[in-house]
N, CA, C and O atoms as a GROMACS GRO file, in nm:
protein
  380
    1MET      N    1   0.140   5.258   7.399
    1MET     CA    2   0.095   5.390   7.359
    1MET      C    3   0.016   5.376   7.228
    1MET      O    4   0.065   5.319   7.131
    2ILE      N    5  -0.103   5.427   7.229
    2ILE     CA    6  -0.184   5.428   7.107
    2ILE      C    7  -0.155   5.559   7.035
    2ILE      O    8  -0.195   5.667   7.080
    3ILE      N    9  -0.088   5.550   6.924
    3ILE     CA   10  -0.035   5.668   6.855
    3ILE      C   11  -0.144   5.767   6.814
    3ILE      O   12  -0.123   5.888   6.819
    4ARG      N   13  -0.259   5.717   6.774
    4ARG     CA   14  -0.363   5.808   6.726
    4ARG      C   15  -0.423   5.892   6.838
    4ARG      O   16  -0.490   5.992   6.810
    5ASP      N   17  -0.402   5.854   6.963
    5ASP     CA   18  -0.455   5.929   7.077
    5ASP      C   19  -0.356   6.030   7.134
    5ASP      O   20  -0.386   6.095   7.234
    6GLN      N   21  -0.240   6.043   7.073
    6GLN     CA   22  -0.135   6.131   7.126
    6GLN      C   23  -0.150   6.273   7.073
    6GLN      O   24  -0.189   6.295   6.958
    7PHE      N   25  -0.120   6.369   7.159
    7PHE     CA   26  -0.125   6.511   7.122
    7PHE      C   27   0.011   6.578   7.131
    7PHE      O   28   0.027   6.692   7.087
    8ASP      N   29   0.106   6.510   7.185
    8ASP     CA   30   0.237   6.567   7.215
    8ASP      C   31   0.309   6.611   7.088
    8ASP      O   32   0.336   6.528   7.000
    9PRO      N   33   0.341   6.741   7.075
    9PRO     CA   34   0.413   6.786   6.955
    9PRO      C   35   0.556   6.731   6.949
    9PRO      O   36   0.618   6.732   6.843
   10ASP      N   37   0.607   6.683   7.061
   10ASP     CA   38   0.741   6.626   7.064
   10ASP      C   39   0.738   6.473   7.057
   10ASP      O   40   0.831   6.406   7.100
   11LEU      N   41   0.631   6.419   7.003
   11LEU     CA   42   0.612   6.275   6.999
   11LEU      C   43   0.728   6.204   6.929
   11LEU      O   44   0.774   6.100   6.976
   12ARG      N   45   0.774   6.258   6.819
   12ARG     CA   46   0.884   6.195   6.744
   12ARG      C   47   1.009   6.183   6.832
   12ARG      O   48   1.077   6.080   6.830
   13LYS      N   49   1.038   6.288   6.911
   13LYS     CA   50   1.153   6.283   7.001
   13LYS      C   51   1.134   6.177   7.109
   13LYS      O   52   1.227   6.102   7.140
   14ARG      N   53   1.015   6.171   7.164
   14ARG     CA   54   0.986   6.072   7.269
   14ARG      C   55   1.003   5.931   7.217
   14ARG      O   56   1.055   5.844   7.288
   15ILE      N   57   0.960   5.907   7.095
   15ILE     CA   58   0.970   5.774   7.038
   15ILE      C   59   1.117   5.737   7.014
   15ILE      O   60   1.158   5.626   7.047
   16LYS      N   61   1.195   5.829   6.960
   16LYS     CA   62   1.335   5.801   6.931
   16LYS      C   63   1.417   5.780   7.058
   16LYS      O   64   1.510   5.700   7.059
   17GLN      N   65   1.384   5.852   7.164
   17GLN     CA   66   1.459   5.839   7.288
   17GLN      C   67   1.445   5.702   7.350
   17GLN      O   68   1.538   5.653   7.415
   18LYS      N   69   1.331   5.638   7.332
   18LYS     CA   70   1.304   5.512   7.401
   18LYS      C   71   1.312   5.389   7.311
   18LYS      O   72   1.293   5.278   7.361
   19LYS      N   73   1.337   5.402   7.184
   19LYS     CA   74   1.347   5.288   7.092
   19LYS      C   75   1.238   5.183   7.118
   19LYS      O   76   1.267   5.073   7.164
   20GLN      N   77   1.117   5.219   7.088
   20GLN     CA   78   1.004   5.130   7.111
   20GLN      C   79   0.970   5.050   6.987
   20GLN      O   80   1.009   5.086   6.875
   21ILE      N   81   0.899   4.941   7.008
   21ILE     CA   82   0.851   4.858   6.897
   21ILE      C   83   0.716   4.913   6.853
   21ILE      O   84   0.627   4.936   6.934
   22ALA      N   85   0.702   4.933   6.722
   22ALA     CA   86   0.575   4.978   6.666
   22ALA      C   87   0.500   4.860   6.606
   22ALA      O   88   0.560   4.774   6.541
   23ILE      N   89   0.371   4.856   6.629
   23ILE     CA   90   0.287   4.748   6.579
   23ILE      C   91   0.186   4.806   6.481
   23ILE      O   92   0.115   4.902   6.512
   24ILE      N   93   0.181   4.749   6.362
   24ILE     CA   94   0.086   4.790   6.260
   24ILE      C   95  -0.012   4.676   6.237
   24ILE      O   96   0.021   4.579   6.169
   25PRO      N   97  -0.133   4.685   6.294
   25PRO     CA   98  -0.230   4.579   6.268
   25PRO      C   99  -0.279   4.586   6.123
   25PRO      O  100  -0.308   4.694   6.071
   26VAL      N  101  -0.288   4.471   6.059
   26VAL     CA  102  -0.340   4.464   5.922
   26VAL      C  103  -0.458   4.368   5.924
   26VAL      O  104  -0.443   4.249   5.952
   27GLY      N  105  -0.575   4.420   5.894
   27GLY     CA  106  -0.696   4.339   5.892
   27GLY      C  107  -0.755   4.336   5.753
   27GLY      O  108  -0.684   4.349   5.653
   28SER      N  109  -0.882   4.318   5.748
   28SER     CA  110  -0.951   4.321   5.619
   28SER      C  111  -1.098   4.351   5.641
   28SER      O  112  -1.152   4.336   5.751
   29ILE      N  113  -1.160   4.394   5.535
   29ILE     CA  114  -1.304   4.418   5.534
   29ILE      C  115  -1.362   4.318   5.435
   29ILE      O  116  -1.346   4.333   5.314
   30GLU      N  117  -1.429   4.216   5.488
   30GLU     CA  118  -1.483   4.111   5.403
   30GLU      C  119  -1.602   4.044   5.470
   30GLU      O  120  -1.620   4.053   5.592
   31GLN      N  121  -1.681   3.980   5.390
   31GLN     CA  122  -1.802   3.916   5.442
   31GLN      C  123  -1.768   3.795   5.528
   31GLN      O  124  -1.669   3.726   5.506
   32HIS      N  125  -1.854   3.772   5.626
   32HIS     CA  126  -1.843   3.654   5.713
   32HIS      C  127  -1.980   3.590   5.732
   32HIS      O  128  -2.003   3.521   5.831
   33GLY      N  129  -2.067   3.612   5.639
   33GLY     CA  130  -2.202   3.559   5.651
   33GLY      C  131  -2.292   3.655   5.727
   33GLY      O  132  -2.250   3.766   5.761
   34PRO      N  133  -2.415   3.614   5.754
   34PRO     CA  134  -2.513   3.705   5.816
   34PRO      C  135  -2.495   3.723   5.966
   34PRO      O  136  -2.566   3.803   6.027
   35HIS      N  137  -2.401   3.652   6.028
   35HIS     CA  138  -2.388   3.655   6.173
   35HIS      C  139  -2.274   3.742   6.225
   35HIS      O  140  -2.266   3.765   6.346
   36LEU      N  141  -2.185   3.792   6.138
   36LEU     CA  142  -2.072   3.874   6.183
   36LEU      C  143  -2.058   3.998   6.094
   36LEU      O  144  -2.091   3.993   5.976
   37PRO      N  145  -2.010   4.108   6.151
   37PRO     CA  146  -1.990   4.228   6.070
   37PRO      C  147  -1.870   4.213   5.975
   37PRO      O  148  -1.782   4.130   5.998
   38ILE      N  149  -1.869   4.292   5.870
   38ILE     CA  150  -1.760   4.284   5.772
   38ILE      C  151  -1.626   4.331   5.832
   38ILE      O  152  -1.521   4.307   5.772
   39SER      N  153  -1.629   4.396   5.945
   39SER     CA  154  -1.506   4.444   6.010
   39SER      C  155  -1.445   4.341   6.105
   39SER      O  156  -1.349   4.373   6.176
   40THR      N  157  -1.497   4.218   6.110
   40THR     CA  158  -1.454   4.118   6.208
   40THR      C  159  -1.303   4.098   6.210
   40THR      O  160  -1.243   4.101   6.318
   41ASP      N  161  -1.241   4.077   6.096
   41ASP     CA  162  -1.096   4.052   6.092
   41ASP      C  163  -1.018   4.172   6.144
   41ASP      O  164  -0.924   4.155   6.223
   42SER      N  165  -1.055   4.292   6.102
   42SER     CA  166  -0.986   4.412   6.148
   42SER      C  167  -1.008   4.433   6.298
   42SER      O  168  -0.916   4.473   6.369
   43ASP      N  169  -1.129   4.407   6.345
   43ASP     CA  170  -1.158   4.424   6.488
   43ASP      C  171  -1.074   4.328   6.573
   43ASP      O  172  -1.021   4.367   6.677
   44ILE      N  173  -1.062   4.204   6.528
   44ILE     CA  174  -0.986   4.104   6.603
   44ILE      C  175  -0.838   4.141   6.606
   44ILE      O  176  -0.776   4.140   6.713
   45VAL      N  177  -0.780   4.172   6.491
   45VAL     CA  178  -0.637   4.203   6.487
   45VAL      C  179  -0.607   4.332   6.563
   45VAL      O  180  -0.499   4.345   6.620
   46THR      N  181  -0.699   4.426   6.565
   46THR     CA  182  -0.679   4.550   6.640
   46THR      C  183  -0.676   4.520   6.789
   46THR      O  184  -0.591   4.572   6.861
   47GLU      N  185  -0.768   4.439   6.836
   47GLU     CA  186  -0.772   4.405   6.979
   47GLU      C  187  -0.649   4.326   7.022
   47GLU      O  188  -0.591   4.354   7.127
   48ILE      N  189  -0.609   4.229   6.942
   48ILE     CA  190  -0.488   4.151   6.974
   48ILE      C  191  -0.366   4.243   6.978
   48ILE      O  192  -0.283   4.232   7.068
   49SER      N  193  -0.356   4.333   6.881
   49SER     CA  194  -0.242   4.426   6.875
   49SER      C  195  -0.243   4.522   6.992
   49SER      O  196  -0.137   4.556   7.046
   50LEU      N  197  -0.361   4.567   7.033
   50LEU     CA  198  -0.372   4.656   7.148
   50LEU      C  199  -0.322   4.586   7.275
   50LEU      O  200  -0.243   4.643   7.351
   51ARG      N  201  -0.366   4.465   7.296
   51ARG     CA  202  -0.323   4.390   7.414
   51ARG      C  203  -0.172   4.364   7.412
   51ARG      O  204  -0.105   4.376   7.514
   52PHE      N  205  -0.121   4.327   7.294
   52PHE     CA  206   0.022   4.301   7.283
   52PHE      C  207   0.104   4.427   7.305
   52PHE      O  208   0.206   4.424   7.373
   53SER      N  209   0.060   4.538   7.247
   53SER     CA  210   0.135   4.663   7.263
   53SER      C  211   0.140   4.707   7.409
   53SER      O  212   0.241   4.760   7.456
   54LYS      N  213   0.031   4.684   7.482
   54LYS     CA  214   0.031   4.716   7.626
   54LYS      C  215   0.128   4.624   7.701
   54LYS      O  216   0.199   4.668   7.791
   55LYS      N  217   0.130   4.498   7.663
   55LYS     CA  218   0.216   4.400   7.731
   55LYS      C  219   0.364   4.433   7.714
   55LYS      O  220   0.442   4.417   7.807
   56ILE      N  221   0.401   4.478   7.594
   56ILE     CA  222   0.543   4.507   7.568
   56ILE      C  223   0.575   4.657   7.577
   56ILE      O  224   0.688   4.699   7.552
   57ASN      N  225   0.474   4.736   7.612
   57ASN     CA  226   0.489   4.882   7.617
   57ASN      C  227   0.534   4.936   7.481
   57ASN      O  228   0.624   5.019   7.473
   58GLY      N  229   0.469   4.888   7.375
   58GLY     CA  230   0.502   4.930   7.240
   58GLY      C  231   0.412   5.042   7.191
   58GLY      O  232   0.330   5.095   7.266
   59ILE      N  233   0.428   5.075   7.066
   59ILE     CA  234   0.350   5.181   7.003
   59ILE      C  235   0.251   5.115   6.908
   59ILE      O  236   0.290   5.041   6.817
   60LEU      N  237   0.123   5.141   6.928
   60LEU     CA  238   0.021   5.085   6.841
   60LEU      C  239  -0.016   5.188   6.734
   60LEU      O  240  -0.070   5.294   6.765
   61LEU      N  241   0.015   5.155   6.610
   61LEU     CA  242  -0.021   5.241   6.498
   61LEU      C  243  -0.163   5.207   6.453
   61LEU      O  244  -0.214   5.100   6.487
   62PRO      N  245  -0.227   5.296   6.377
   62PRO     CA  246  -0.364   5.269   6.331
   62PRO      C  247  -0.371   5.142   6.244
   62PRO      O  248  -0.278   5.110   6.170
   63THR      N  249  -0.482   5.073   6.254
   63THR     CA  250  -0.505   4.952   6.177
   63THR      C  251  -0.522   4.984   6.029
   63THR      O  252  -0.590   5.079   5.991
   64ILE      N  253  -0.458   4.902   5.946
   64ILE     CA  254  -0.482   4.907   5.802
   64ILE      C  255  -0.596   4.809   5.777
   64ILE      O  256  -0.582   4.689   5.799
   65ASN      N  257  -0.707   4.861   5.730
   65ASN     CA  258  -0.829   4.780   5.714
   65ASN      C  259  -0.842   4.714   5.578
   65ASN      O  260  -0.941   4.647   5.551
   66TYR      N  261  -0.744   4.733   5.493
   66TYR     CA  262  -0.750   4.672   5.359
   66TYR      C  263  -0.646   4.563   5.350
   66TYR      O  264  -0.526   4.590   5.353
   67GLY      N  265  -0.691   4.440   5.339
   67GLY     CA  266  -0.602   4.327   5.329
   67GLY      C  267  -0.608   4.265   5.191
   67GLY      O  268  -0.665   4.322   5.097
   68ILE      N  269  -0.549   4.148   5.181
   68ILE     CA  270  -0.549   4.073   5.056
   68ILE      C  271  -0.650   3.960   5.074
   68ILE      O  272  -0.625   3.863   5.146
   69SER      N  273  -0.763   3.973   5.009
   69SER     CA  274  -0.869   3.872   5.028
   69SER      C  275  -0.939   3.841   4.896
   69SER      O  276  -1.061   3.851   4.885
   70ASP      N  277  -0.860   3.804   4.799
   70ASP     CA  278  -0.915   3.770   4.667
   70ASP      C  279  -1.010   3.650   4.673
   70ASP      O  280  -1.099   3.637   4.589
   71GLU      N  281  -0.990   3.563   4.771
   71GLU     CA  282  -1.074   3.443   4.781
   71GLU      C  283  -1.220   3.478   4.809
   71GLU      O  284  -1.309   3.394   4.794
   72HIS      N  285  -1.245   3.602   4.851
   72HIS     CA  286  -1.382   3.646   4.879
   72HIS      C  287  -1.443   3.723   4.761
   72HIS      O  288  -1.546   3.788   4.776
   73PHE      N  289  -1.379   3.714   4.646
   73PHE     CA  290  -1.422   3.793   4.531
   73PHE      C  291  -1.571   3.784   4.498
   73PHE      O  292  -1.633   3.887   4.470
   74PRO      N  293  -1.631   3.665   4.500
   74PRO     CA  294  -1.774   3.662   4.464
   74PRO      C  295  -1.863   3.732   4.568
   74PRO      O  296  -1.978   3.764   4.541
   75PHE      N  297  -1.808   3.753   4.687
   75PHE     CA  298  -1.884   3.816   4.796
   75PHE      C  299  -1.828   3.956   4.820
   75PHE      O  300  -1.733   3.998   4.753
   76PHE      N  301  -1.886   4.027   4.915
   76PHE     CA  302  -1.839   4.161   4.944
   76PHE      C  303  -1.704   4.157   5.013
   76PHE      O  304  -1.684   4.083   5.109
   77ASN      N  305  -1.610   4.238   4.964
   77ASN     CA  306  -1.482   4.260   5.032
   77ASN      C  307  -1.416   4.384   4.975
   77ASN      O  308  -1.444   4.426   4.863
   78LEU      N  309  -1.329   4.441   5.054
   78LEU     CA  310  -1.245   4.552   5.008
   78LEU      C  311  -1.102   4.501   5.013
   78LEU      O  312  -1.043   4.492   5.121
   79SER      N  313  -1.048   4.467   4.899
   79SER     CA  314  -0.918   4.402   4.891
   79SER      C  315  -0.821   4.487   4.810
   79SER      O  316  -0.861   4.563   4.722
   80VAL      N  317  -0.693   4.472   4.842
   80VAL     CA  318  -0.588   4.538   4.765
   80VAL      C  319  -0.491   4.430   4.715
   80VAL      O  320  -0.490   4.318   4.765
   81LYS      N  321  -0.412   4.467   4.617
   81LYS     CA  322  -0.311   4.375   4.566
   81LYS      C  323  -0.200   4.358   4.670
   81LYS      O  324  -0.176   4.447   4.752
   82LYS      N  325  -0.134   4.243   4.665
   82LYS     CA  326  -0.022   4.216   4.757
   82LYS      C  327   0.084   4.325   4.744
   82LYS      O  328   0.139   4.371   4.844
   83SER      N  329   0.113   4.367   4.621
   83SER     CA  330   0.216   4.469   4.598
   83SER      C  331   0.174   4.604   4.659
   83SER      O  332   0.259   4.680   4.706
   84THR      N  333   0.045   4.634   4.658
   84THR     CA  334  -0.005   4.759   4.715
   84THR      C  335   0.012   4.758   4.866
   84THR      O  336   0.062   4.855   4.924
   85LEU      N  337  -0.028   4.650   4.930
   85LEU     CA  338  -0.014   4.640   5.075
   85LEU      C  339   0.132   4.641   5.116
   85LEU      O  340   0.169   4.706   5.214
   86SER      N  341   0.215   4.571   5.043
   86SER     CA  342   0.358   4.568   5.071
   86SER      C  343   0.420   4.707   5.060
   86SER      O  344   0.499   4.747   5.146
   87LYS      N  345   0.384   4.780   4.956
   87LYS     CA  346   0.436   4.916   4.936
   87LYS      C  347   0.387   5.009   5.047
   87LYS      O  348   0.463   5.092   5.096
   88MET      N  349   0.260   4.995   5.087
   88MET     CA  350   0.207   5.077   5.194
   88MET      C  351   0.285   5.054   5.324
   88MET      O  352   0.322   5.149   5.392
   89LEU      N  353   0.309   4.928   5.357
   89LEU     CA  354   0.384   4.896   5.478
   89LEU      C  355   0.528   4.946   5.469
   89LEU      O  356   0.582   4.997   5.567
   90ASP      N  357   0.590   4.932   5.352
   90ASP     CA  358   0.725   4.986   5.332
   90ASP      C  359   0.727   5.138   5.353
   90ASP      O  360   0.817   5.190   5.419
   91ASP      N  361   0.629   5.207   5.297
   91ASP     CA  362   0.622   5.353   5.311
   91ASP      C  363   0.602   5.395   5.457
   91ASP      O  364   0.666   5.489   5.504
   92ILE      N  365   0.516   5.326   5.527
   92ILE     CA  366   0.490   5.359   5.667
   92ILE      C  367   0.615   5.337   5.752
   92ILE      O  368   0.645   5.415   5.842
   93CYS      N  369   0.686   5.229   5.722
   93CYS     CA  370   0.806   5.196   5.800
   93CYS      C  371   0.928   5.278   5.758
   93CYS      O  372   1.033   5.270   5.821
   94GLY      N  373   0.914   5.356   5.652
   94GLY     CA  374   1.022   5.445   5.611
   94GLY      C  375   1.132   5.380   5.530
   94GLY      O  376   1.246   5.424   5.534
   95HIS      N  377   1.099   5.274   5.457
   95HIS     CA  378   1.200   5.206   5.376
   95HIS      C  379   1.177   5.235   5.230
   95HIS      O  380   1.252   5.186   5.145
   0.00000   0.00000   0.00000
């Protein structure tokens, strides 16, 4: 189930009744040279997560497009601190 495509107002109940696995893809927006778009990492992890969620009948949450990519600092990237990403994932998971 792709969560962002759901309209059901009882979605929370449906999720709790079936104890499903939720998948949060985490990608990044960073340069890959002139031959690939800056969304390459996010696009790949989103597709892998989509296929996996279908295979296990899990819940696919929206991709987080901001990763930790300090190694790309001299080039274009949208990066967050490790603590920021960790806190975001903790908040999403309800911990």
